[in-house]
N, C-alpha and C positions, 0 to 999 in steps of 0.2 A: 421170299419171292423167287419164282422160277421163270426162266426164259421160255418163250414159245416161238415157233417159226412164223414169220409173217413177211409179206411182200412189202418191205419198207426198209428205209435206211435213215440214219441220223446224219444231219448235215450241219456243218458250221457251228459246232458247240462252242459258244462264246464264253467269256469270263463271267464269273458270278457277279450279280448286281445286288444292291441293297435298296430296300424301300422303307418308308416311314409310315407310321400309323396315322390314318386320316384324322383321328380325334386326339392325337397327341399322347396316346397311352400305349404302353407295351414296348418291348424292345424290338429292334430291327432284326430280321432274320435274313441270312444269305439265301439268295435264290439264283438258280441256274436257268437261263433262258436260251433255248436253242431251237433249231428247225428240224422237224422230222417229216420225212416223206412217207406217206401211206399210199402206195400205188402211185397215181398221178396227182394226188392232192398233197400239197405241202402245208404243214401246220406249224405255227409258232407255239412252242410249249414251254411252260414254266414249272419247275419242280423245286419245292422247298424241302430240303432233307429233314428227316425225322428220326425217331428212335428205331433201332433195329428190332425186327420182329413185330412191329405194330402194323395195323391195317391202315394203308394210305387213304387220304380223303381226296376224292375227285370232285372238282368244282365246275359247274356249268353257269355261265354268265347271262346277263340280261340282253335284250335285243340291242344290237349296235354297239355293245360295250366290249372293249378290249380287256385283256387279262389284267391290265394295270388297275382296273376298278376293284379287283379282288385282293389287291396287295394289303390294304389295311387290315382286313379280316385275317389273311394268312399270317401277317406279322404277329397277331395275337394268339395264334394257335399253338405256340410253344413247340413241343417235340412231336407233334403230329405231322408226318410226311404229307405234303399237300401238292396236288397236281392240278393244273388247269391248262387251257389252250385257247388261242383265238380261233373261233369257228371260221369256216371257209368264207373269205371275203371280209372278215372283221379284223380290225387291228392290222397286223402284218401278215396274216395268212391270205394267200391269193384266192380270189373268188373262182368258183367252178363255172363252167360254161352253161351247165344245165341246172334247173331247179332241183331241189331235194325235199324229202319229207323227214319228219322226226325219226322214223325207223332207220333211215339210212345214216343219220347223224349218230344215233345210238350204236349202230354197227361200226361206224368210223371210230367212235370213242373206245369201243371194245378192241378194235385192231391196234389203236394207239397203246392201250394197256399191254397188249401182246408184245409190242416193240420195247416197251419200258420194262418188261419182265415182271409185270404185276398180275397176279392171279385174281385177287379179290380186293374190293374197295368199299368204303363208305362213300355215298354220293350226296352232294348238296347242289341244289339248283335254285337260282335266284330269278324271280320274275319269269321272263321267257325261258330261262334256263331251267326253271322248275318243271315246265312241261316236258322238256327233254329228260330231266331226271326221272320223272314218272315213267316215261317211255323206256328208259334204260332199265329201270327196276323191273318192269314187266317183261321186257325182251331178254334180259340177261339176269335172271333171278339168282343164279348161282354165283355171279360175280359181284352182286350187290348185297353186302351184309346189312347195312343200315341206310336209311333214306332220310334226308332232311329237305324240306320244302320251305323256302323263304320268300315271302312277298309274292306268292304265285297263286294259281287257280287251276281249275279242272278243264280249261279250254273253252270251246264255244258255248257250252252250257253253264257258264259262270254267271254270277250276278255282276253286271258291268258297272263301271264308274259312270259319272255324269258325262254326257256328250261334250260339254265344254272342256273337260279334262282329256278325254280319249282322243279328240281331234289333234292334239299335240303329239300323239304317238303314231300318226299316219305317215310321218316323214322323219328323217334323222336330223332335222334342223337344230334341235336342242343340243345335239352332239357337236355341231359344226359352227354354231353362232353363240359365242359366250354371252353377249348382251341379251340375246333372246332367252338363253337359259336362265340368266339371273332374273329376268323380268317375269318368267312364268314358273320358276322353280317352286315357289311356295304353293301355287295353285295346283300343280300336277303331282308334287311329291308329298306335300303335307308335312306334319310333324315338325322337326327342327328346321327344315327348309322353309316352313311357313313362319315359325316364330323367330328365327334368326337368319335373316337374309345373307349374312356373312358366311353361313355354312356352305352355301352353293359355291362361293369363291374358294373355300378351303379345300375342296376336292377336285378343282379344275386341273391340278397336276396329273390326275389319273384319267382324264378324258382325252381320247384320241378322235380325230375326224372319222366320220362314218360314211361309207359309200352308199349312195341311193340304191344302186343295184343289189348290193349285199343285204341291205335293209329289207328290200322287197323280197329277196329270197327267204329271209327269216319269216316274213309275214306269210308267204305262200306255204312255208313248211308247216305252219299250224292252222292253215285255213281248213275249216270243217273238222278239226281234230278235237276230241274230248276224251277224257279218262273216266268220266262219270260212271259208265256201265261196269267198268272193271276195277275201280278202286277197292271194292270189297275183296278182290282176289289177291291183292298185295299181301304177302306174308312177312315182309321185312318189318322190323320195328321202325316206326316213322315218327320223326319230330316235325311238327308244323309250326313255323314262326311267322307272325304277321304283325303289322303296325296297326294300332287302334285308329290312327288318323291317316289311312292310306286312301287317297282319292281315286287312284287308278284301279286298284284291286281291293274293294271293300272287304273288311275282315270277316264278313258273313261267309265268304268263300272258304276261308280257313276253317271256320266252325263246321261247315258242311263236309269238307274233306275229313276232318277229325271224326265226324259221326260215321262216315262210310268206311274208313280204313280201320280194320280190326285192331292192330297193335299200334295205335297212334297216341300221341300226346300233343297238346296245344300250348304254345307260349305266346302271349301277346305283349308287345312292347308299347310303352307310352310314346309313340313316335309315328313316323309315316313310312312311305315306301322305301326309303333309303336307310333304314335302321342299321343295316350291316356296315354302313359308312359312319353314320352319326353316333352309333353305339357299338363300334367294332369290338371293343374289349368286353362289353357285356354280352354281345352276341357270341363271341368266342367262348366265354365262360359257360353259357347255356349249352352251347354246342359240345364242348368238351365233357360236360357232365353227362350228356346223352351218349356220346360216342364211347366214353371210357367207363360206362356203368359196369360192364362185365369185368373189366380189369379191377375195379374197386371191390367188387364182390369176391373176386378170386383172391385178392390180397387179404380181405377180411377173413376168408376161410382158412388161408395159410396161417394167419396170425392166431386165429382161434385154435387151430390144430397144434401150434407150437405151445400155446398156453396150456392146453389139455395135456400134452406130452410132458411138459415141465411139472405139472401137478402130480403126475404118476411117478416121477422119479424121486 
């Protein structure tokens, strides 16, 4: 990694924290959480250290969700350096005064990488964060080596879920009212949330209150946005992950994106919208297999070369 100049500074780097896996699998990983100022915007940033020389993974979260929601997945990623942050107004990052668009959030994420001294990343976006991940890959193609889209869609031209489900995403009430979240969890998230009501309670430790204003800003950021016309232009290898029982983003959207994106592969989970929480270990396994494919091939070539050289001696 190399450092670049940027109008930013790191503030209040706190002690490392530890998190546990939401599904009880995988070892805990140390994580450093600190605040970073990018111009006038302060961001709460989490970094899980990884192996030297590897490509870091940048995570974009769902609407209204703080970085804690990504901890179970990060805990299962082993030695992959992992970076995420609370979007402006979400979690503990202060809200901006003015609305923003996805293009400005992609630019903000790129400036954050400058501050962290990271040149190139793999990018994963979950739900709302998947739209930002697509925008980042288009806007900063040289910084994005591989792209992972999880439980997400192509914007306004998606095949929507049922109105009875979507209406619960108009406000952040499910983030702020635990009883309401338990009552509607199975309906809106599907999968394990539907079959095992206790699952909703199991990840409440990762849920932080969401601001109505910040939630509105995220809704405005994707208003009228779609990636459908330019998905065929993406040149990165892309992994698309979806739940077969996702009430809010039906899996037909994942199949459509996989058809339009040239270098894509599709993985479907027997689960719902929250498979990265309910199946954090399995999600991480599929993810590592995709992200580390080049490393595996390189090791295989080295091994083959050594065997051939040994045969000649």
